[in-house]
C-alpha positions, 0 to 999 in steps of 0.5 A, spaced: 804 862 279 807 862 273 805 856 268 810 850 265 810 855 258 813 861 263 818 857 264 820 852 257 821 859 256 826 861 260 830 855 259 829 856 250 831 862 250 840 861 251 838 856 245 834 862 241 841 866 243 845 862 241 841 860 234 842 869 233 848 869 235 851 863 229 846 866 224 847 874 224 852 880 225 854 879 233 851 887 234 844 885 230 845 878 234 845 882 241 840 887 240 835 881 239 836 877 243 837 882 249 830 887 246 826 880 244 828 876 250 825 883 255 819 884 251 817 877 251 819 872 255 815 872 262 817 877 268 818 874 275 816 870 279 818 867 273 825 865 275 831 860 276 832 860 282 838 856 284 842 856 291 848 861 292 846 864 286 841 870 285 835 869 280 836 869 273 830 872 269 829 874 263 832 881 265 839 877 265 838 871 263 840 874 254 845 877 257 848 872 260 848 867 255 850 872 250 857 874 255 858 866 255 857 865 248 862 870 245 867 869 250 868 862 247 866 864 240 869 870 239 873 872 246 873 880 248 878 885 245 882 890 251 879 889 258 872 889 260 873 895 264 871 902 261 877 905 259 877 912 263 878 911 270 873 915 273 869 908 269 873 903 271 871 906 279 864 907 278 864 900 274 867 897 280 864 900 285 856 898 282 860 890 282 863 890 289 860 895 294 855 890 296 860 886 300 861 892 303 854 892 304 853 885 307 860 887 312 856 893 314 849 889 315 851 882 319 845 884 325 838 882 325 833 887 324 827 886 329 820 890 328 817 888 334 815 880 334 817 880 327 824 880 324 829 880 319 835 876 318 841 878 317 847 878 312 852 873 312 856 869 307 850 867 301 850 874 300 857 876 299 856 872 293 850 873 291 850 880 292 856 881 287 853 877 282 847 880 281 850 886 280 855 883 275 848 880 271 845 886 271 850 890 267 852 884 262 848 888 257 853 895 258 858 890 258 857 887 251 854 893 248 860 897 250 865 891 245 860 889 240 856 895 239 860 901 238 859 903 231 855 907 228 852 901 223 850 898 230 847 905 233 842 904 227 841 897 228 838 900 235 834 905 232 831 901 227 831 895 233 827 899 236 821 902 231 821 896 228 819 893 236 813 898 237 810 897 230 810 889 232 809 890 240 802 895 238 799 890 236 799 887 242 798 893 245 793 894 241 789 887 244 789 889 251 787 897 250 780 894 247 779 887 251 782 889 259 790 887 259 790 878 259 796 876 255 801 875 260 795 870 264 793 867 257 800 866 255 804 864 262 798 863 267 798 870 272 797 877 272 804 881 273 802 887 277 796 889 281 789 889 275 787 896 277 792 900 276 791 899 270 785 902 269 786 909 266 782 915 263 775 910 262 779 904 259 786 900 260 793 901 258 796 895 256 801 891 260 803 885 255 809 882 258 813 887 262 812 889 269 807 895 268 803 899 263 808 904 265 813 899 261 810 899 255 809 907 255 816 909 257 817 903 250 813 906 246 815 913 247 823 910 245 820 906 239 817 913 237 823 917 237 827 912 233 822 912 228 822 920 228 830 920 229 830 915 223 827 919 219 831 926 220 837 923 221 838 917 216 838 918 208 836 911 207 830 912 212 827 919 210 821 917 207 813 917 208 813 910 211 818 912 216 814 918 217 807 913 217 811 909 222 813 915 227 806 918 226 802 911 228 807 910 234 805 917 237 798 915 237 799 908 240 804 912 245 796 916 247 794 910 246 797 907 251 794 912 257 801 914 261 802 922 262 809 921 263 811 917 257 807 922 253 810 929 257 817 925 254 815 925 247 812 931 247 820 935 250 824 929 246 822 928 238 821 937 238 829 936 240 831 930 235 827 934 230 829 941 231 836 941 235 843 940 233 847 934 235 851 937 238 845 941 242 841 935 242 847 931 247 848 937 251 840 937 254 842 930 255 847 931 260 843 936 263 838 932 264 841 926 266 844 931 271 838 933 273 837 925 275 842 924 279 842 932 284 834 929 285 836 925 291 840 930 294 836 937 293 830 932 296 834 931 302 835 938 302 829 940 301 829 944 295 824 940 291 817 944 290 813 938 293 807 943 294 807 946 288 808 940 284 802 937 288 798 944 286 800 943 278 798 935 278 791 937 281 790 942 276 791 936 271 788 929 273 787 930 281 788 922 281 795 924 279 796 928 284 794 923 289 799 919 285 804 924 286 803 925 294 804 917 295 810 917 292 813 923 296 811 921 302 813 914 301 820 918 298 821 922 306 820 915 309 824 912 306 830 917 306 831 917 313 830 910 313 836 910 308 839 916 313 841 911 318 845 906 314 848 912 309 853 910 305 853 901 303 845 901 306 841 896 307 842 891 303 837 885 301 830 881 304 826 889 304 831 890 311 830 898 308 823 897 308 819 900 314 815 893 316 808 892 321 811 889 327 806 885 327 805 881 321 811 882 318 808 886 312 812 891 308 809 898 310 813 903 305 813 903 297 820 904 293 816 906 286 823 910 283 829 906 281 834 913 287 830 910 292 831 903 291 839 904 289 840 908 296 836 904 301 839 897 298 847 899 297 847 907 300 850 913 296 856 909 293 851 905 289 846 910 287 852 914 284 857 908 282 849 906 278 847 913 276 854 915 275 854 910 270 849 911 265 851 919 265 858 918 263 858 915 256 853 923 255 859 927 258 864 923 255 860 924 247 860 931 249 868 931 250 868 928 243 863 930 240 866 937 240 874 936 239 872 931 234 870 934 226 862 933 224 863 929 219 867 924 224 862 923 228 855 918 226 848 921 227 845 918 231 848 918 237 845 925 239 837 922 239 841 915 242 844 919 248 836 923 249 834 917 250 837 915 256 838 920 259 829 921 258 831 914 262 834 916 267 831 921 268 825 917 268 829 913 275 826 918 279 819 917 279 819 910 277 825 903 277 824 903 269 831 901 269 832 895 264 836 891 260 835 896 253 838 901 259 844 899 260 845 896 253 844 904 250 849 907 256 854 901 253 853 903 246 855 909 248 860 909 252 864 904 246 862 909 241 865 916 245 872 910 247 872 909 239 872 917 238 877 918 243 882 913 239 881 916 234 882 923 236 889 920 238 891 917 233 890 923 228 893 927 234 900 922 233 899 922 226 900 930 226 905 929 231 910 924 227 909 929 221 911 934 223 917 931 226 918 928 219 917 935 217 923 937 222 
């Protein structure tokens, strides 16, 4: 169980957040409060669980504090909703569709002698509130991280975050994952999953070693992007940091993160800005299309298992376990396809005697479909992929010098994060922060384009 320090850290983080906003520009303060909170605060079960409210955790408390402080101190310019009609519909569906999930689940679910409760008024209040808290980093980033300077700030923060975290990672690679136990009094996941290739993969203060490896990969890509795109950072020190983070990524012992790095680093270094965005869109669309292909039986599971077995039999066994659980959970989700089963584990298969959950939801996509149905899945993944499409449109229409060079690597990071949510549930506050930043920047580009169009029209009218 979490020790008092775990709860103390959560309790004082709102104070830290306010202090950051009082001493820094809003964009830098927002990036730091969300990223540092994600990296160093304790994972659940260290939560503040109040009646009628969803649990307050490190995944929503920093953004909630930033939201309330900025609402009081600065206010918000314009609507909190995205400008595009598609964005508005997706956001409203993401936050409010759980109400229809509750309406569609007013009966208890029984497995032999064991049952799960029906959803009621409390759930109709708590679930939309939980969705709103989850998407707060998106809303905040869309307001305060729309400029090219903010995009550079995020890349720099990711690089430095990776460099600082690497020290803690090296400790756990040598001694085994113990920092969360020593600091907060508990181990946040199964220890056995940290043993890989005759050694340990670090977990530090995140949920799982896969999360640590994925963050390290983004820090590594950020360093390479800064070295290529930023004139101030095109030096041997940044290149050395990128090379060092690549070594740390290898030591993190995650095959998926390594594959992503092999794909993204050459793309960042060699492809044009527009080509990087096109690749990002393709990756994002593949992620959204996976559940449909899975349901239609078009995923070559046996071929993928054979290829995985040729690399590592243990990884092939893990992949087969994932496929089996996905198939079982897809059958379960097909009973309530539109709005899902809701909370309390109703989307799972349970042991009829003990009530133990027998299925495992690894991928975020199957969690979203099982809990909130296809409506909830499309709303969530649509909000993450939409900024890529909007950026591509505006990058094509705008002059190249008008487009920030940093949006291309950031687009690739967001797309690969969405793709990683097929095998894993690696949706984090940083995911939403990045999606909101790119959405806000695409909207800013559109506003500038429309202003230029209006000024040209007025110029022609004056000539006429």
